[in-house]
VEXGU-411099 format. One record per residue: residue number from 1; residue in three letters; y, z, x of N, C-alpha, C, O in turn. Coordinates in steps of 0.02 Angstrom, whole numbers, padded with zeros to 5 digits, always signed. Atoms other than C-alpha are relative to their C-alpha. Last residue first. Layout:
(NUM "ala" (Y Z X) (Y Z X) (Y Z X) (Y Z X))
...
% end
This chain:
(96 "unk" (-00024 -00064 +00024) (+00535 -01467 +00628) (-00050 +00035 -00044) (-00038 +00090 -00068))
(95 "unk" (+00044 -00052 -00027) (+00447 -01606 +00721) (+00018 +00070 -00025) (-00011 +00119 -00002))
(94 "unk" (+00063 -00002 +00037) (+00526 -01744 +00614) (-00048 +00054 +00025) (-00099 +00066 -00008))
(93 "unk" (+00021 -00070 +00004) (+00700 -01705 +00682) (-00067 +00007 -00037) (-00078 +00057 -00072))
(92 "unk" (-00010 -00032 -00065) (+00748 -01879 +00742) (-00025 +00073 +00001) (-00041 +00099 +00054))
(91 "unk" (+00059 +00012 -00043) (+00671 -01956 +00586) (+00006 +00035 +00067) (-00045 +00053 +00097))
(90 "unk" (-00003 +00064 -00036) (+00807 -01876 +00480) (-00060 -00007 +00046) (-00092 +00043 +00065))
(89 "unk" (-00018 -00005 -00071) (+00752 -01733 +00369) (+00005 -00069 +00031) (-00034 -00114 +00014))
(88 "unk" (+00032 +00053 -00038) (+00756 -01745 +00180) (+00025 +00005 +00072) (+00085 +00006 +00085))
(87 "unk" (-00039 +00038 -00048) (+00801 -01581 +00096) (-00042 -00052 +00036) (-00100 -00039 +00054))
(86 "unk" (-00051 +00039 +00035) (+00719 -01516 -00063) (+00036 -00047 +00048) (+00059 -00101 +00028))
(85 "unk" (+00030 +00064 +00017) (+00563 -01456 +00029) (+00049 -00047 -00035) (+00036 -00106 -00041))
(84 "unk" (-00008 +00049 -00053) (+00669 -01320 +00110) (-00031 -00068 -00016) (-00013 -00117 +00016))
(83 "unk" (+00065 +00010 -00033) (+00683 -01227 -00054) (+00006 -00054 +00053) (+00037 -00106 +00040))
(82 "unk" (+00014 -00058 -00043) (+00853 -01161 -00107) (-00066 -00006 +00037) (-00081 +00034 +00081))
(81 "unk" (-00035 +00008 -00064) (+00903 -01333 -00171) (-00011 +00059 +00047) (+00004 +00055 +00106))
(80 "unk" (+00045 +00031 -00049) (+00769 -01314 -00304) (+00033 -00009 +00068) (-00002 -00014 +00119))
(79 "unk" (-00040 +00007 -00061) (+00878 -01192 -00399) (-00042 -00029 +00056) (-00055 +00004 +00106))
(78 "unk" (-00050 +00052 +00011) (+00809 -01204 -00576) (+00043 -00014 +00062) (+00089 -00054 +00059))
(77 "unk" (+00034 +00064 +00007) (+00651 -01109 -00531) (+00049 -00058 -00009) (+00032 -00115 +00006))
(76 "unk" (+00009 +00030 -00066) (+00756 -00963 -00467) (-00033 -00069 -00005) (-00024 -00110 +00040))
(75 "unk" (-00062 +00030 -00024) (+00816 -00921 -00644) (-00008 -00035 +00068) (+00027 -00085 +00080))
(74 "unk" (-00016 +00064 +00030) (+00635 -00898 -00703) (+00064 -00031 +00027) (+00065 -00090 +00041))
(73 "unk" (+00015 +00056 -00043) (+00589 -00759 -00581) (+00019 -00069 -00028) (+00023 -00117 +00010))
(72 "unk" (-00010 -00009 -00072) (+00654 -00593 -00644) (-00003 -00066 +00038) (+00036 -00077 +00084))
(71 "unk" (-00068 -00023 -00014) (+00682 -00625 -00830) (+00013 +00004 +00075) (+00068 -00009 +00098))
(70 "unk" (-00049 +00052 +00017) (+00524 -00729 -00847) (+00071 +00021 +00019) (+00107 -00018 +00050))
(69 "unk" (+00008 +00061 -00040) (+00413 -00607 -00752) (+00053 -00052 -00015) (+00086 -00077 +00031))
(68 "unk" (-00061 +00015 -00037) (+00479 -00446 -00829) (-00001 -00068 +00034) (+00051 -00091 +00057))
(67 "unk" (-00052 +00015 +00049) (+00343 -00433 -00963) (+00066 -00019 +00035) (+00107 -00053 +00005))
(66 "unk" (+00013 +00067 +00026) (+00212 -00443 -00827) (+00054 -00022 -00049) (+00072 -00080 -00052))
(65 "unk" (+00059 +00004 +00043) (+00291 -00290 -00747) (-00010 -00072 -00022) (+00033 -00115 -00010))
(64 "unk" (-00011 +00038 +00062) (+00408 -00271 -00600) (-00065 -00003 -00039) (-00120 +00006 -00012))
(63 "unk" (+00022 +00070 -00002) (+00373 -00133 -00476) (+00016 -00035 -00066) (+00022 -00003 -00118))
(62 "unk" (-00017 +00032 +00063) (+00448 +00037 -00435) (-00018 -00074 +00006) (-00001 -00106 +00056))
(61 "unk" (+00006 +00073 -00002) (+00373 +00144 -00299) (+00014 -00027 -00070) (-00015 -00004 -00120))
(60 "unk" (-00063 +00029 -00025) (+00437 +00323 -00287) (-00002 -00076 +00003) (+00048 -00107 +00022))
(59 "unk" (-00051 -00007 +00052) (+00299 +00397 -00397) (+00067 -00031 +00021) (+00110 -00042 -00021))
(58 "unk" (+00004 +00053 +00050) (+00171 +00327 -00276) (+00055 +00004 -00053) (+00076 -00048 -00078))
(57 "unk" (+00024 -00030 +00061) (+00223 +00443 -00134) (+00006 -00051 -00057) (+00060 -00080 -00067))
(56 "unk" (-00054 -00006 +00049) (+00245 +00329 +00013) (-00030 +00031 -00062) (-00080 +00008 -00088))
(55 "unk" (+00024 -00028 +00063) (+00140 +00332 +00172) (+00060 +00009 -00046) (+00113 +00033 -00025))
(54 "unk" (-00051 -00023 +00046) (+00174 +00219 +00320) (-00035 +00029 -00060) (-00085 +00002 -00084))
(53 "unk" (+00023 -00017 +00068) (+00056 +00195 +00466) (+00061 +00025 -00039) (+00100 +00066 -00015))
(52 "unk" (-00051 -00037 +00037) (+00097 +00104 +00628) (-00025 +00012 -00071) (-00050 -00034 -00104))
(51 "unk" (-00040 -00038 -00047) (-00016 +00036 +00765) (+00055 +00041 -00035) (+00089 +00081 -00003))
(50 "unk" (-00072 +00008 -00001) (-00156 -00032 +00660) (+00034 +00042 +00052) (+00004 +00083 +00086))
(49 "unk" (-00025 +00057 +00038) (-00340 -00065 +00634) (+00076 -00010 +00005) (+00101 -00064 -00009))
(48 "unk" (-00060 +00025 -00033) (-00395 +00052 +00775) (+00028 -00062 -00036) (+00048 -00110 -00003))
(47 "unk" (+00021 +00051 -00049) (-00570 +00073 +00702) (+00060 -00034 +00033) (+00057 -00092 +00052))
(46 "unk" (+00054 -00026 -00041) (-00539 +00236 +00609) (-00020 -00048 +00056) (-00043 -00027 +00109))
(45 "unk" (-00007 +00028 -00068) (-00372 +00174 +00546) (-00053 +00027 +00047) (-00040 +00040 +00106))
(44 "unk" (-00016 +00071 -00003) (-00383 +00189 +00356) (+00009 -00028 +00071) (+00020 -00088 +00078))
(43 "unk" (+00037 +00043 +00046) (-00470 +00355 +00323) (+00010 -00074 +00015) (-00038 -00113 +00013))
(42 "unk" (+00072 -00011 -00003) (-00421 +00466 +00469) (-00040 -00049 -00042) (-00094 -00070 -00023))
(41 "unk" (+00024 +00017 -00067) (-00246 +00394 +00491) (-00076 +00006 +00003) (-00110 -00038 +00030))
(40 "unk" (-00002 +00073 -00005) (-00217 +00398 +00304) (-00025 -00023 +00068) (-00062 -00072 +00073))
(39 "unk" (+00059 +00025 +00036) (-00274 +00580 +00301) (-00003 -00076 +00002) (-00057 -00105 +00008))
(38 "unk" (+00060 -00016 -00039) (-00148 +00623 +00437) (-00064 -00025 -00034) (-00108 -00051 -00001))
(37 "unk" (-00001 +00039 -00062) (-00006 +00532 +00350) (-00063 +00013 +00041) (-00094 -00035 +00066))
(36 "unk" (+00013 +00070 +00019) (-00048 +00605 +00179) (-00004 -00044 +00063) (-00048 -00087 +00068))
(35 "unk" (+00071 +00004 +00015) (-00059 +00781 +00254) (-00019 -00072 -00018) (-00073 -00096 +00001))
(34 "unk" (+00036 -00008 -00063) (+00112 +00758 +00332) (-00075 -00005 -00011) (-00110 -00038 +00028))
(33 "unk" (-00005 +00061 -00040) (+00185 +00689 +00170) (-00040 +00004 +00065) (-00073 -00044 +00085))
(32 "unk" (-00068 +00015 -00024) (+00124 +00832 +00061) (-00002 -00062 +00045) (-00056 -00090 +00058))
(31 "unk" (-00047 -00051 +00021) (-00024 +00894 -00042) (+00071 -00015 +00020) (+00118 +00002 -00016))
(30 "unk" (-00015 -00049 -00052) (-00125 +00735 -00023) (+00053 +00048 -00026) (+00092 +00031 -00070))
(29 "unk" (-00034 -00060 +00025) (-00209 +00608 -00137) (+00010 +00048 +00058) (-00035 +00058 +00099))
(28 "unk" (+00034 -00063 -00008) (-00252 +00436 -00068) (+00041 +00056 -00031) (+00101 +00048 -00044))
(27 "unk" (-00034 -00059 +00027) (-00210 +00254 -00090) (-00041 +00062 +00016) (-00100 +00058 +00030))
(26 "unk" (+00033 -00044 +00047) (-00254 +00090 -00007) (+00043 +00058 -00022) (+00103 +00061 -00009))
(25 "unk" (+00072 -00005 -00014) (-00220 -00041 +00125) (-00037 +00046 -00048) (-00098 +00044 -00051))
(24 "unk" (+00030 -00053 +00040) (-00045 -00103 +00082) (-00075 -00001 +00012) (-00107 -00052 +00005))
(23 "unk" (+00036 +00024 +00060) (+00018 -00211 +00223) (-00032 +00059 -00035) (-00054 +00107 -00004))
(22 "unk" (+00057 -00040 +00023) (+00149 -00163 +00353) (-00030 -00030 -00063) (+00006 -00059 -00105))
(21 "unk" (-00012 -00036 +00062) (+00258 -00305 +00418) (-00062 +00042 -00019) (-00118 +00018 -00011))
(20 "unk" (+00028 +00033 +00060) (+00229 -00352 +00598) (+00014 +00043 -00061) (+00021 +00104 -00056))
(19 "unk" (-00041 +00056 +00021) (+00345 -00293 +00738) (-00026 -00037 -00061) (+00011 -00076 -00091))
(18 "unk" (-00072 -00015 +00001) (+00217 -00182 +00822) (+00039 -00063 -00018) (+00025 -00118 +00007))
(17 "unk" (-00031 +00003 -00066) (+00041 -00235 +00777) (+00074 +00016 -00007) (+00103 +00008 -00061))
(16 "unk" (+00054 +00010 -00049) (-00078 -00204 +00630) (+00027 -00003 +00072) (-00008 +00017 +00119))
(15 "unk" (-00021 +00059 -00038) (+00058 -00128 +00521) (-00051 -00008 +00057) (-00061 +00038 +00097))
(14 "unk" (+00013 +00001 -00071) (-00025 -00009 +00397) (+00026 -00065 +00030) (+00014 -00119 +00002))
(13 "unk" (-00015 +00065 -00028) (+00030 +00041 +00222) (-00011 +00003 +00075) (+00007 +00053 +00107))
(12 "unk" (+00005 +00005 -00073) (-00039 +00187 +00122) (+00011 -00072 +00022) (-00019 -00118 -00006))
(11 "unk" (+00020 +00069 -00018) (+00009 +00232 -00056) (+00006 -00007 +00075) (+00054 +00017 +00106))
(10 "unk" (-00038 +00032 -00053) (+00012 +00418 -00096) (-00027 -00070 +00012) (-00088 -00080 +00012))
(9 "unk" (+00030 +00061 -00026) (-00046 +00503 -00256) (+00047 -00032 +00051) (+00107 -00036 +00039))
(8 "unk" (-00030 +00065 +00016) (+00015 +00680 -00285) (-00039 -00058 +00032) (-00074 -00049 +00082))
(7 "unk" (-00040 +00026 -00056) (-00102 +00829 -00276) (+00028 -00068 -00018) (-00004 -00107 -00054))
(6 "unk" (-00071 -00014 +00012) (-00156 +00902 -00443) (+00044 -00027 +00056) (+00105 -00030 +00049))
(5 "unk" (-00023 +00044 +00053) (-00329 +00822 -00437) (+00074 +00011 -00015) (+00106 -00033 -00045))
(4 "unk" (-00014 +00066 -00027) (-00360 +00906 -00268) (+00028 -00047 -00053) (+00069 -00090 -00037))
(3 "unk" (+00053 +00048 +00015) (-00350 +01079 -00350) (+00022 -00069 +00023) (+00079 -00088 +00014))
(2 "unk" (+00005 +00026 +00067) (-00223 +01192 -00268) (-00056 -00051 -00007) (-00083 -00076 +00043))
(1 "unk" (-00020 +00070 +00001) (-00250 +01289 -00107) (-00012 -00027 -00070) (-00060 -00008 -00103))
% end
């Protein structure tokens, strides 16, 4: 078996209940997807924290960087009409 340091890094996500979005709970090293899934179960759900486990090899995750913030998110700030706080509701629908 190869050295543990050579195994790929996997990110672990757990959904606490069916239908809920999975949340990132941690990372681990494993030789393959099946080992990552089994290790994630053993490490991150010992106390029945979830009903669904996802593992994703870290090299497949792409994220924006701090340098990308303006280019990615600035255009949305000029479109206040996309936010529900922009609209005034009539008194008849005040419970919305």
